[in-house]
mmCIF file of the N, C-alpha and C atoms, coordinates in Angstrom:
data_MODEL
# 
_entry.id   MODEL 
# 
loop_
_atom_site.group_PDB 
_atom_site.id 
_atom_site.type_symbol 
_atom_site.label_atom_id 
_atom_site.label_alt_id 
_atom_site.label_comp_id 
_atom_site.label_asym_id 
_atom_site.label_entity_id 
_atom_site.label_seq_id 
_atom_site.pdbx_PDB_ins_code 
_atom_site.Cartn_x 
_atom_site.Cartn_y 
_atom_site.Cartn_z 
_atom_site.occupancy 
_atom_site.B_iso_or_equiv 
_atom_site.pdbx_formal_charge 
_atom_site.auth_seq_id 
_atom_site.auth_comp_id 
_atom_site.auth_asym_id 
_atom_site.auth_atom_id 
_atom_site.pdbx_PDB_model_num 
ATOM 1   N N  . MET A 1 1  ? 0.828  -1.194  0.000   1.00 0.00 ? 1  MET A N  1 
ATOM 2   C CA . MET A 1 1  ? 0.000  0.000   0.000   1.00 0.00 ? 1  MET A CA 1 
ATOM 3   C C  . MET A 1 1  ? 0.877  1.265   0.000   1.00 0.00 ? 1  MET A C  1 
ATOM 4   N N  . GLU A 1 2  ? 1.832  1.299   0.931   1.00 0.00 ? 2  GLU A N  1 
ATOM 5   C CA . GLU A 1 2  ? 2.713  2.472   1.013   1.00 0.00 ? 2  GLU A CA 1 
ATOM 6   C C  . GLU A 1 2  ? 3.567  2.614   -0.239  1.00 0.00 ? 2  GLU A C  1 
ATOM 7   N N  . PHE A 1 3  ? 4.071  1.487   -0.738  1.00 0.00 ? 3  PHE A N  1 
ATOM 8   C CA . PHE A 1 3  ? 4.900  1.517   -1.934  1.00 0.00 ? 3  PHE A CA 1 
ATOM 9   C C  . PHE A 1 3  ? 4.091  2.006   -3.137  1.00 0.00 ? 3  PHE A C  1 
ATOM 10  N N  . GLN A 1 4  ? 2.853  1.563   -3.244  1.00 0.00 ? 4  GLN A N  1 
ATOM 11  C CA . GLN A 1 4  ? 1.990  2.011   -4.337  1.00 0.00 ? 4  GLN A CA 1 
ATOM 12  C C  . GLN A 1 4  ? 1.737  3.514   -4.236  1.00 0.00 ? 4  GLN A C  1 
ATOM 13  N N  . LYS A 1 5  ? 1.561  4.004   -3.021  1.00 0.00 ? 5  LYS A N  1 
ATOM 14  C CA . LYS A 1 5  ? 1.378  5.447   -2.803  1.00 0.00 ? 5  LYS A CA 1 
ATOM 15  C C  . LYS A 1 5  ? 2.617  6.206   -3.283  1.00 0.00 ? 5  LYS A C  1 
ATOM 16  N N  . TYR A 1 6  ? 3.791  5.688   -2.959  1.00 0.00 ? 6  TYR A N  1 
ATOM 17  C CA . TYR A 1 6  ? 5.048  6.307   -3.383  1.00 0.00 ? 6  TYR A CA 1 
ATOM 18  C C  . TYR A 1 6  ? 5.151  6.329   -4.911  1.00 0.00 ? 6  TYR A C  1 
ATOM 19  N N  . LEU A 1 7  ? 4.824  5.200   -5.546  1.00 0.00 ? 7  LEU A N  1 
ATOM 20  C CA . LEU A 1 7  ? 4.908  5.127   -7.009  1.00 0.00 ? 7  LEU A CA 1 
ATOM 21  C C  . LEU A 1 7  ? 3.917  6.062   -7.686  1.00 0.00 ? 7  LEU A C  1 
ATOM 22  N N  . ASN A 1 8  ? 2.745  6.238   -7.102  1.00 0.00 ? 8  ASN A N  1 
ATOM 23  C CA . ASN A 1 8  ? 1.716  7.089   -7.694  1.00 0.00 ? 8  ASN A CA 1 
ATOM 24  C C  . ASN A 1 8  ? 1.965  8.578   -7.462  1.00 0.00 ? 8  ASN A C  1 
ATOM 25  N N  . GLU A 1 9  ? 2.926  8.893   -6.606  1.00 0.00 ? 9  GLU A N  1 
ATOM 26  C CA . GLU A 1 9  ? 3.195  10.295  -6.246  1.00 0.00 ? 9  GLU A CA 1 
ATOM 27  C C  . GLU A 1 9  ? 3.590  11.128  -7.458  1.00 0.00 ? 9  GLU A C  1 
ATOM 28  N N  . GLY A 1 10 ? 4.331  10.558  -8.395  1.00 0.00 ? 10 GLY A N  1 
ATOM 29  C CA . GLY A 1 10 ? 4.723  11.301  -9.591  1.00 0.00 ? 10 GLY A CA 1 
ATOM 30  C C  . GLY A 1 10 ? 5.661  12.448  -9.301  1.00 0.00 ? 10 GLY A C  1 
ATOM 31  N N  . LEU A 1 11 ? 6.888  12.132  -8.968  1.00 0.00 ? 11 LEU A N  1 
ATOM 32  C CA . LEU A 1 11 ? 7.876  13.145  -8.616  1.00 0.00 ? 11 LEU A CA 1 
ATOM 33  C C  . LEU A 1 11 ? 8.453  13.814  -9.853  1.00 0.00 ? 11 LEU A C  1 
ATOM 34  N N  . GLU A 1 12 ? 8.719  15.078  -9.723  1.00 0.00 ? 12 GLU A N  1 
ATOM 35  C CA . GLU A 1 12 ? 9.416  15.816  -10.776 1.00 0.00 ? 12 GLU A CA 1 
ATOM 36  C C  . GLU A 1 12 ? 10.912 15.605  -10.596 1.00 0.00 ? 12 GLU A C  1 
ATOM 37  N N  . GLU A 1 13 ? 11.641 15.528  -11.696 1.00 0.00 ? 13 GLU A N  1 
ATOM 38  C CA . GLU A 1 13 ? 13.084 15.316  -11.622 1.00 0.00 ? 13 GLU A CA 1 
ATOM 39  C C  . GLU A 1 13 ? 13.773 16.438  -10.854 1.00 0.00 ? 13 GLU A C  1 
ATOM 40  N N  . ASP A 1 14 ? 13.300 17.675  -11.030 1.00 0.00 ? 14 ASP A N  1 
ATOM 41  C CA . ASP A 1 14 ? 13.902 18.814  -10.333 1.00 0.00 ? 14 ASP A CA 1 
ATOM 42  C C  . ASP A 1 14 ? 13.689 18.734  -8.834  1.00 0.00 ? 14 ASP A C  1 
ATOM 43  N N  . GLU A 1 15 ? 12.625 18.054  -8.409  1.00 0.00 ? 15 GLU A N  1 
ATOM 44  C CA . GLU A 1 15 ? 12.334 17.949  -6.986  1.00 0.00 ? 15 GLU A CA 1 
ATOM 45  C C  . GLU A 1 15 ? 13.402 17.140  -6.258  1.00 0.00 ? 15 GLU A C  1 
ATOM 46  N N  . VAL A 1 16 ? 13.906 16.106  -6.905  1.00 0.00 ? 16 VAL A N  1 
ATOM 47  C CA . VAL A 1 16 ? 14.929 15.269  -6.289  1.00 0.00 ? 16 VAL A CA 1 
ATOM 48  C C  . VAL A 1 16 ? 16.300 15.905  -6.473  1.00 0.00 ? 16 VAL A C  1 
ATOM 49  N N  . GLY A 1 17 ? 16.589 16.382  -7.650  1.00 0.00 ? 17 GLY A N  1 
ATOM 50  C CA . GLY A 1 17 ? 17.881 17.000  -7.915  1.00 0.00 ? 17 GLY A CA 1 
ATOM 51  C C  . GLY A 1 17 ? 19.015 15.994  -7.840  1.00 0.00 ? 17 GLY A C  1 
ATOM 52  N N  . ASP A 1 18 ? 20.173 16.457  -7.394  1.00 0.00 ? 18 ASP A N  1 
ATOM 53  C CA . ASP A 1 18 ? 21.353 15.605  -7.311  1.00 0.00 ? 18 ASP A CA 1 
ATOM 54  C C  . ASP A 1 18 ? 21.493 14.928  -5.959  1.00 0.00 ? 18 ASP A C  1 
ATOM 55  N N  . ASP A 1 19 ? 20.746 15.369  -4.973  1.00 0.00 ? 19 ASP A N  1 
ATOM 56  C CA . ASP A 1 19 ? 20.933 14.854  -3.621  1.00 0.00 ? 19 ASP A CA 1 
ATOM 57  C C  . ASP A 1 19 ? 19.765 13.948  -3.222  1.00 0.00 ? 19 ASP A C  1 
ATOM 58  N N  . VAL A 1 20 ? 19.864 12.698  -3.627  1.00 0.00 ? 20 VAL A N  1 
ATOM 59  C CA . VAL A 1 20 ? 18.811 11.732  -3.333  1.00 0.00 ? 20 VAL A CA 1 
ATOM 60  C C  . VAL A 1 20 ? 18.714 11.484  -1.837  1.00 0.00 ? 20 VAL A C  1 
ATOM 61  N N  . LEU A 1 21 ? 19.832 11.451  -1.144  1.00 0.00 ? 21 LEU A N  1 
ATOM 62  C CA . LEU A 1 21 ? 19.809 11.208  0.301   1.00 0.00 ? 21 LEU A CA 1 
ATOM 63  C C  . LEU A 1 21 ? 19.065 12.317  1.040   1.00 0.00 ? 21 LEU A C  1 
ATOM 64  N N  . ARG A 1 22 ? 19.259 13.549  0.626   1.00 0.00 ? 22 ARG A N  1 
ATOM 65  C CA . ARG A 1 22 ? 18.546 14.660  1.261   1.00 0.00 ? 22 ARG A CA 1 
ATOM 66  C C  . ARG A 1 22 ? 17.045 14.542  1.002   1.00 0.00 ? 22 ARG A C  1 
ATOM 67  N N  . TRP A 1 23 ? 16.682 14.143  -0.225  1.00 0.00 ? 23 TRP A N  1 
ATOM 68  C CA . TRP A 1 23 ? 15.268 13.980  -0.540  1.00 0.00 ? 23 TRP A CA 1 
ATOM 69  C C  . TRP A 1 23 ? 14.641 12.950  0.390   1.00 0.00 ? 23 TRP A C  1 
ATOM 70  N N  . TRP A 1 24 ? 15.316 11.820  0.588   1.00 0.00 ? 24 TRP A N  1 
ATOM 71  C CA . TRP A 1 24 ? 14.768 10.791  1.467   1.00 0.00 ? 24 TRP A CA 1 
ATOM 72  C C  . TRP A 1 24 ? 14.740 11.250  2.916   1.00 0.00 ? 24 TRP A C  1 
ATOM 73  N N  . LYS A 1 25 ? 15.686 12.069  3.314   1.00 0.00 ? 25 LYS A N  1 
ATOM 74  C CA . LYS A 1 25 ? 15.679 12.586  4.688   1.00 0.00 ? 25 LYS A CA 1 
ATOM 75  C C  . LYS A 1 25 ? 14.439 13.459  4.919   1.00 0.00 ? 25 LYS A C  1 
ATOM 76  N N  . VAL A 1 26 ? 14.096 14.263  3.925   1.00 0.00 ? 26 VAL A N  1 
ATOM 77  C CA . VAL A 1 26 ? 12.933 15.151  4.042   1.00 0.00 ? 26 VAL A CA 1 
ATOM 78  C C  . VAL A 1 26 ? 11.628 14.376  3.891   1.00 0.00 ? 26 VAL A C  1 
ATOM 79  N N  . HIS A 1 27 ? 11.544 13.492  2.901   1.00 0.00 ? 27 HIS A N  1 
ATOM 80  C CA . HIS A 1 27 ? 10.298 12.816  2.567   1.00 0.00 ? 27 HIS A CA 1 
ATOM 81  C C  . HIS A 1 27 ? 10.143 11.429  3.197   1.00 0.00 ? 27 HIS A C  1 
ATOM 82  N N  . GLY A 1 28 ? 11.178 10.949  3.846   1.00 0.00 ? 28 GLY A N  1 
ATOM 83  C CA . GLY A 1 28 ? 11.137 9.624   4.462   1.00 0.00 ? 28 GLY A CA 1 
ATOM 84  C C  . GLY A 1 28 ? 9.990  9.406   5.434   1.00 0.00 ? 28 GLY A C  1 
ATOM 85  N N  . PRO A 1 29 ? 9.637  10.397  6.261   1.00 0.00 ? 29 PRO A N  1 
ATOM 86  C CA . PRO A 1 29 ? 8.520  10.182  7.192   1.00 0.00 ? 29 PRO A CA 1 
ATOM 87  C C  . PRO A 1 29 ? 7.180  9.879   6.500   1.00 0.00 ? 29 PRO A C  1 
ATOM 88  N N  . ARG A 1 30 ? 7.030  10.333  5.245   1.00 0.00 ? 30 ARG A N  1 
ATOM 89  C CA . ARG A 1 30 ? 5.794  10.031  4.514   1.00 0.00 ? 30 ARG A CA 1 
ATOM 90  C C  . ARG A 1 30 ? 5.748  8.572   4.078   1.00 0.00 ? 30 ARG A C  1 
ATOM 91  N N  . TYR A 1 31 ? 6.907  7.988   3.873   1.00 0.00 ? 31 TYR A N  1 
ATOM 92  C CA . TYR A 1 31 ? 7.015  6.600   3.404   1.00 0.00 ? 31 TYR A CA 1 
ATOM 93  C C  . TYR A 1 31 ? 8.055  5.861   4.254   1.00 0.00 ? 31 TYR A C  1 
ATOM 94  N N  . PRO A 1 32 ? 7.781  5.569   5.497   1.00 0.00 ? 32 PRO A N  1 
ATOM 95  C CA . PRO A 1 32 ? 8.819  5.004   6.376   1.00 0.00 ? 32 PRO A CA 1 
ATOM 96  C C  . PRO A 1 32 ? 9.372  3.655   5.906   1.00 0.00 ? 32 PRO A C  1 
ATOM 97  N N  . VAL A 1 33 ? 8.526  2.784   5.408   1.00 0.00 ? 33 VAL A N  1 
ATOM 98  C CA . VAL A 1 33 ? 8.999  1.470   4.963   1.00 0.00 ? 33 VAL A CA 1 
ATOM 99  C C  . VAL A 1 33 ? 9.828  1.609   3.687   1.00 0.00 ? 33 VAL A C  1 
ATOM 100 N N  . VAL A 1 34 ? 9.334  2.385   2.744   1.00 0.00 ? 34 VAL A N  1 
ATOM 101 C CA . VAL A 1 34 ? 10.056 2.592   1.484   1.00 0.00 ? 34 VAL A CA 1 
ATOM 102 C C  . VAL A 1 34 ? 11.367 3.327   1.761   1.00 0.00 ? 34 VAL A C  1 
ATOM 103 N N  . ALA A 1 35 ? 11.355 4.241   2.703   1.00 0.00 ? 35 ALA A N  1 
ATOM 104 C CA . ALA A 1 35 ? 12.581 4.973   3.057   1.00 0.00 ? 35 ALA A CA 1 
ATOM 105 C C  . ALA A 1 35 ? 13.638 4.022   3.614   1.00 0.00 ? 35 ALA A C  1 
ATOM 106 N N  . ARG A 1 36 ? 13.226 3.048   4.418   1.00 0.00 ? 36 ARG A N  1 
ATOM 107 C CA . ARG A 1 36 ? 14.196 2.058   4.927   1.00 0.00 ? 36 ARG A CA 1 
ATOM 108 C C  . ARG A 1 36 ? 14.753 1.213   3.796   1.00 0.00 ? 36 ARG A C  1 
ATOM 109 N N  . MET A 1 37 ? 13.894 0.850   2.845   1.00 0.00 ? 37 MET A N  1 
ATOM 110 C CA . MET A 1 37 ? 14.375 0.085   1.686   1.00 0.00 ? 37 MET A CA 1 
ATOM 111 C C  . MET A 1 37 ? 15.359 0.925   0.875   1.00 0.00 ? 37 MET A C  1 
ATOM 112 N N  . ALA A 1 38 ? 15.047 2.196   0.664   1.00 0.00 ? 38 ALA A N  1 
ATOM 113 C CA . ALA A 1 38 ? 15.935 3.082   -0.093  1.00 0.00 ? 38 ALA A CA 1 
ATOM 114 C C  . ALA A 1 38 ? 17.271 3.233   0.617   1.00 0.00 ? 38 ALA A C  1 
ATOM 115 N N  . ARG A 1 39 ? 17.243 3.337   1.927   1.00 0.00 ? 39 ARG A N  1 
ATOM 116 C CA . ARG A 1 39 ? 18.484 3.466   2.703   1.00 0.00 ? 39 ARG A CA 1 
ATOM 117 C C  . ARG A 1 39 ? 19.350 2.225   2.521   1.00 0.00 ? 39 ARG A C  1 
ATOM 118 N N  . ASP A 1 40 ? 18.734 1.041   2.513   1.00 0.00 ? 40 ASP A N  1 
ATOM 119 C CA . ASP A 1 40 ? 19.492 -0.193  2.303   1.00 0.00 ? 40 ASP A CA 1 
ATOM 120 C C  . ASP A 1 40 ? 20.110 -0.235  0.915   1.00 0.00 ? 40 ASP A C  1 
ATOM 121 N N  . VAL A 1 41 ? 19.352 0.173   -0.091  1.00 0.00 ? 41 VAL A N  1 
ATOM 122 C CA . VAL A 1 41 ? 19.852 0.148   -1.468  1.00 0.00 ? 41 VAL A CA 1 
ATOM 123 C C  . VAL A 1 41 ? 20.936 1.196   -1.661  1.00 0.00 ? 41 VAL A C  1 
ATOM 124 N N  . LEU A 1 42 ? 20.718 2.394   -1.138  1.00 0.00 ? 42 LEU A N  1 
ATOM 125 C CA . LEU A 1 42 ? 21.683 3.474   -1.328  1.00 0.00 ? 42 LEU A CA 1 
ATOM 126 C C  . LEU A 1 42 ? 22.955 3.270   -0.521  1.00 0.00 ? 42 LEU A C  1 
ATOM 127 N N  . ALA A 1 43 ? 22.935 2.366   0.449   1.00 0.00 ? 43 ALA A N  1 
ATOM 128 C CA . ALA A 1 43 ? 24.130 2.098   1.249   1.00 0.00 ? 43 ALA A CA 1 
ATOM 129 C C  . ALA A 1 43 ? 25.099 1.164   0.540   1.00 0.00 ? 43 ALA A C  1 
ATOM 130 N N  . VAL A 1 44 ? 24.658 0.496   -0.524  1.00 0.00 ? 44 VAL A N  1 
ATOM 131 C CA . VAL A 1 44 ? 25.504 -0.426  -1.273  1.00 0.00 ? 44 VAL A CA 1 
ATOM 132 C C  . VAL A 1 44 ? 26.433 0.383   -2.161  1.00 0.00 ? 44 VAL A C  1 
ATOM 133 N N  . PRO A 1 45 ? 27.741 0.110   -2.107  1.00 0.00 ? 45 PRO A N  1 
ATOM 134 C CA . PRO A 1 45 ? 28.660 0.845   -2.973  1.00 0.00 ? 45 PRO A CA 1 
ATOM 135 C C  . PRO A 1 45 ? 28.309 0.653   -4.446  1.00 0.00 ? 45 PRO A C  1 
ATOM 136 N N  . VAL A 1 46 ? 28.387 1.717   -5.202  1.00 0.00 ? 46 VAL A N  1 
ATOM 137 C CA . VAL A 1 46 ? 28.045 1.669   -6.616  1.00 0.00 ? 46 VAL A CA 1 
ATOM 138 C C  . VAL A 1 46 ? 29.104 0.923   -7.410  1.00 0.00 ? 46 VAL A C  1 
ATOM 139 N N  . SER A 1 47 ? 30.333 0.991   -6.965  1.00 0.00 ? 47 SER A N  1 
ATOM 140 C CA . SER A 1 47 ? 31.408 0.318   -7.684  1.00 0.00 ? 47 SER A CA 1 
ATOM 141 C C  . SER A 1 47 ? 32.410 -0.240  -6.695  1.00 0.00 ? 47 SER A C  1 
ATOM 142 N N  . THR A 1 48 ? 33.439 -0.840  -7.234  1.00 0.00 ? 48 THR A N  1 
ATOM 143 C CA . THR A 1 48 ? 34.488 -1.411  -6.393  1.00 0.00 ? 48 THR A CA 1 
ATOM 144 C C  . THR A 1 48 ? 35.671 -0.469  -6.265  1.00 0.00 ? 48 THR A C  1 
ATOM 145 N N  . VAL A 1 49 ? 35.489 0.796   -6.611  1.00 0.00 ? 49 VAL A N  1 
ATOM 146 C CA . VAL A 1 49 ? 36.594 1.751   -6.589  1.00 0.00 ? 49 VAL A CA 1 
ATOM 147 C C  . VAL A 1 49 ? 37.214 1.836   -5.199  1.00 0.00 ? 49 VAL A C  1 
ATOM 148 N N  . ALA A 1 50 ? 36.388 1.879   -4.164  1.00 0.00 ? 50 ALA A N  1 
ATOM 149 C CA . ALA A 1 50 ? 36.921 1.996   -2.809  1.00 0.00 ? 50 ALA A CA 1 
ATOM 150 C C  . ALA A 1 50 ? 37.786 0.797   -2.443  1.00 0.00 ? 50 ALA A C  1 
ATOM 151 N N  . SER A 1 51 ? 37.333 -0.415  -2.770  1.00 0.00 ? 51 SER A N  1 
ATOM 152 C CA . SER A 1 51 ? 38.130 -1.591  -2.437  1.00 0.00 ? 51 SER A CA 1 
ATOM 153 C C  . SER A 1 51 ? 39.385 -1.666  -3.307  1.00 0.00 ? 51 SER A C  1 
ATOM 154 N N  . GLU A 1 52 ? 39.270 -1.295  -4.578  1.00 0.00 ? 52 GLU A N  1 
ATOM 155 C CA . GLU A 1 52 ? 40.449 -1.279  -5.438  1.00 0.00 ? 52 GLU A CA 1 
ATOM 156 C C  . GLU A 1 52 ? 41.475 -0.283  -4.922  1.00 0.00 ? 52 GLU A C  1 
ATOM 157 N N  . LEU A 1 53 ? 41.009 0.851   -4.451  1.00 0.00 ? 53 LEU A N  1 
ATOM 158 C CA . LEU A 1 53 ? 41.914 1.859   -3.913  1.00 0.00 ? 53 LEU A CA 1 
ATOM 159 C C  . LEU A 1 53 ? 42.648 1.325   -2.698  1.00 0.00 ? 53 LEU A C  1 
ATOM 160 N N  . ALA A 1 54 ? 41.943 0.603   -1.836  1.00 0.00 ? 54 ALA A N  1 
ATOM 161 C CA . ALA A 1 54 ? 42.576 0.038   -0.642  1.00 0.00 ? 54 ALA A CA 1 
ATOM 162 C C  . ALA A 1 54 ? 43.651 -0.970  -1.028  1.00 0.00 ? 54 ALA A C  1 
ATOM 163 N N  . PHE A 1 55 ? 43.367 -1.826  -2.005  1.00 0.00 ? 55 PHE A N  1 
ATOM 164 C CA . PHE A 1 55 ? 44.331 -2.837  -2.407  1.00 0.00 ? 55 PHE A CA 1 
ATOM 165 C C  . PHE A 1 55 ? 45.494 -2.263  -3.194  1.00 0.00 ? 55 PHE A C  1 
ATOM 166 N N  . SER A 1 56 ? 45.272 -1.144  -3.871  1.00 0.00 ? 56 SER A N  1 
ATOM 167 C CA . SER A 1 56 ? 46.357 -0.580  -4.662  1.00 0.00 ? 56 SER A CA 1 
ATOM 168 C C  . SER A 1 56 ? 47.167 0.447   -3.887  1.00 0.00 ? 56 SER A C  1 
ATOM 169 N N  . ALA A 1 57 ? 46.870 0.627   -2.622  1.00 0.00 ? 57 ALA A N  1 
ATOM 170 C CA . ALA A 1 57 ? 47.595 1.609   -1.812  1.00 0.00 ? 57 ALA A CA 1 
ATOM 171 C C  . ALA A 1 57 ? 49.071 1.272   -1.709  1.00 0.00 ? 57 ALA A C  1 
ATOM 172 N N  . GLY A 1 58 ? 49.415 -0.010  -1.872  1.00 0.00 ? 58 GLY A N  1 
ATOM 173 C CA . GLY A 1 58 ? 50.815 -0.416  -1.818  1.00 0.00 ? 58 GLY A CA 1 
ATOM 174 C C  . GLY A 1 58 ? 51.598 0.028   -3.031  1.00 0.00 ? 58 GLY A C  1 
ATOM 175 N N  . GLY A 1 59 ? 50.923 0.422   -4.084  1.00 0.00 ? 59 GLY A N  1 
ATOM 176 C CA . GLY A 1 59 ? 51.593 0.948   -5.259  1.00 0.00 ? 59 GLY A CA 1 
ATOM 177 C C  . GLY A 1 59 ? 52.076 -0.096  -6.248  1.00 0.00 ? 59 GLY A C  1 
ATOM 178 N N  . ARG A 1 60 ? 51.851 -1.378  -5.991  1.00 0.00 ? 60 ARG A N  1 
ATOM 179 C CA . ARG A 1 60 ? 52.326 -2.421  -6.897  1.00 0.00 ? 60 ARG A CA 1 
ATOM 180 C C  . ARG A 1 60 ? 51.152 -3.249  -7.406  1.00 0.00 ? 60 ARG A C  1 
ATOM 181 N N  . THR A 1 61 ? 50.123 -2.610  -7.896  1.00 0.00 ? 61 THR A N  1 
ATOM 182 C CA . THR A 1 61 ? 48.932 -3.325  -8.336  1.00 0.00 ? 61 THR A CA 1 
ATOM 183 C C  . THR A 1 61 ? 49.165 -4.067  -9.644  1.00 0.00 ? 61 THR A C  1 
ATOM 184 N N  . LEU A 1 62 ? 49.466 -3.347  -10.696 1.00 0.00 ? 62 LEU A N  1 
ATOM 185 C CA . LEU A 1 62 ? 49.707 -3.974  -11.997 1.00 0.00 ? 62 LEU A CA 1 
ATOM 186 C C  . LEU A 1 62 ? 51.039 -3.506  -12.568 1.00 0.00 ? 62 LEU A C  1 
ATOM 187 N N  . ASP A 1 63 ? 52.076 -3.643  -11.787 1.00 0.00 ? 63 ASP A N  1 
ATOM 188 C CA . ASP A 1 63 ? 53.394 -3.241  -12.263 1.00 0.00 ? 63 ASP A CA 1 
ATOM 189 C C  . ASP A 1 63 ? 54.116 -4.447  -12.882 1.00 0.00 ? 63 ASP A C  1 
ATOM 190 N N  . SER A 1 64 ? 55.335 -4.258  -13.282 1.00 0.00 ? 64 SER A N  1 
ATOM 191 C CA . SER A 1 64 ? 56.078 -5.327  -13.943 1.00 0.00 ? 64 SER A CA 1 
ATOM 192 C C  . SER A 1 64 ? 56.319 -6.506  -13.008 1.00 0.00 ? 64 SER A C  1 
ATOM 193 N N  . PHE A 1 65 ? 56.423 -6.273  -11.699 1.00 0.00 ? 65 PHE A N  1 
ATOM 194 C CA . PHE A 1 65 ? 56.632 -7.367  -10.753 1.00 0.00 ? 65 PHE A CA 1 
ATOM 195 C C  . PHE A 1 65 ? 55.415 -8.294  -10.740 1.00 0.00 ? 65 PHE A C  1 
ATOM 196 N N  . ARG A 1 66 ? 54.233 -7.728  -10.612 1.00 0.00 ? 66 ARG A N  1 
ATOM 197 C CA . ARG A 1 66 ? 53.021 -8.547  -10.527 1.00 0.00 ? 66 ARG A CA 1 
ATOM 198 C C  . ARG A 1 66 ? 52.711 -9.251  -11.844 1.00 0.00 ? 66 ARG A C  1 
ATOM 199 N N  . THR A 1 67 ? 52.895 -8.588  -12.945 1.00 0.00 ? 67 THR A N  1 
ATOM 200 C CA . THR A 1 67 ? 52.564 -9.202  -14.232 1.00 0.00 ? 67 THR A CA 1 
ATOM 201 C C  . THR A 1 67 ? 53.610 -10.218 -14.677 1.00 0.00 ? 67 THR A C  1 
ATOM 202 N N  . SER A 1 68 ? 54.753 -10.281 -14.009 1.00 0.00 ? 68 SER A N  1 
ATOM 203 C CA . SER A 1 68 ? 55.779 -11.238 -14.408 1.00 0.00 ? 68 SER A CA 1 
ATOM 204 C C  . SER A 1 68 ? 55.722 -12.530 -13.598 1.00 0.00 ? 68 SER A C  1 
ATOM 205 N N  . LEU A 1 69 ? 54.781 -12.651 -12.683 1.00 0.00 ? 69 LEU A N  1 
ATOM 206 C CA . LEU A 1 69 ? 54.680 -13.872 -11.892 1.00 0.00 ? 69 LEU A CA 1 
ATOM 207 C C  . LEU A 1 69 ? 54.253 -15.038 -12.773 1.00 0.00 ? 69 LEU A C  1 
ATOM 208 N N  . THR A 1 70 ? 54.896 -16.151 -12.568 1.00 0.00 ? 70 THR A N  1 
ATOM 209 C CA . THR A 1 70 ? 54.570 -17.350 -13.352 1.00 0.00 ? 70 THR A CA 1 
ATOM 210 C C  . THR A 1 70 ? 53.495 -18.153 -12.630 1.00 0.00 ? 70 THR A C  1 
ATOM 211 N N  . PRO A 1 71 ? 52.812 -19.033 -13.324 1.00 0.00 ? 71 PRO A N  1 
ATOM 212 C CA . PRO A 1 71 ? 51.769 -19.856 -12.665 1.00 0.00 ? 71 PRO A CA 1 
ATOM 213 C C  . PRO A 1 71 ? 52.326 -20.689 -11.504 1.00 0.00 ? 71 PRO A C  1 
ATOM 214 N N  . GLU A 1 72 ? 53.582 -21.075 -11.572 1.00 0.00 ? 72 GLU A N  1 
ATOM 215 C CA . GLU A 1 72 ? 54.173 -21.901 -10.514 1.00 0.00 ? 72 GLU A CA 1 
ATOM 216 C C  . GLU A 1 72 ? 54.247 -21.133 -9.194  1.00 0.00 ? 72 GLU A C  1 
ATOM 217 N N  . VAL A 1 73 ? 54.365 -19.827 -9.235  1.00 0.00 ? 73 VAL A N  1 
ATOM 218 C CA . VAL A 1 73 ? 54.471 -19.019 -8.029  1.00 0.00 ? 73 VAL A CA 1 
ATOM 219 C C  . VAL A 1 73 ? 53.162 -19.054 -7.253  1.00 0.00 ? 73 VAL A C  1 
ATOM 220 N N  . ASN A 1 74 ? 52.054 -19.178 -7.937  1.00 0.00 ? 74 ASN A N  1 
ATOM 221 C CA . ASN A 1 74 ? 50.739 -19.169 -7.305  1.00 0.00 ? 74 ASN A CA 1 
ATOM 222 C C  . ASN A 1 74 ? 50.391 -20.485 -6.622  1.00 0.00 ? 74 ASN A C  1 
ATOM 223 N N  . GLU A 1 75 ? 51.176 -21.518 -6.814  1.00 0.00 ? 75 GLU A N  1 
ATOM 224 C CA . GLU A 1 75 ? 50.834 -22.820 -6.223  1.00 0.00 ? 75 GLU A CA 1 
ATOM 225 C C  . GLU A 1 75 ? 51.277 -22.928 -4.799  1.00 0.00 ? 75 GLU A C  1 
# 
């Protein structure tokens, strides 16, 4: 019922703008269940950039040392 109400609301693109989190903070009380679902979805990282950055902090991600390893080294 609440989700159907949210879908029927017909939001304008300008109303949401670039800050989806702010929109949910303001409008979340109108749709508490849908707001919790949105919070769960929006909490998922969009990409693996953060994890790749953590692993590449050592500076030897795809350098000549790593690309020269032979299959025997991995055993």
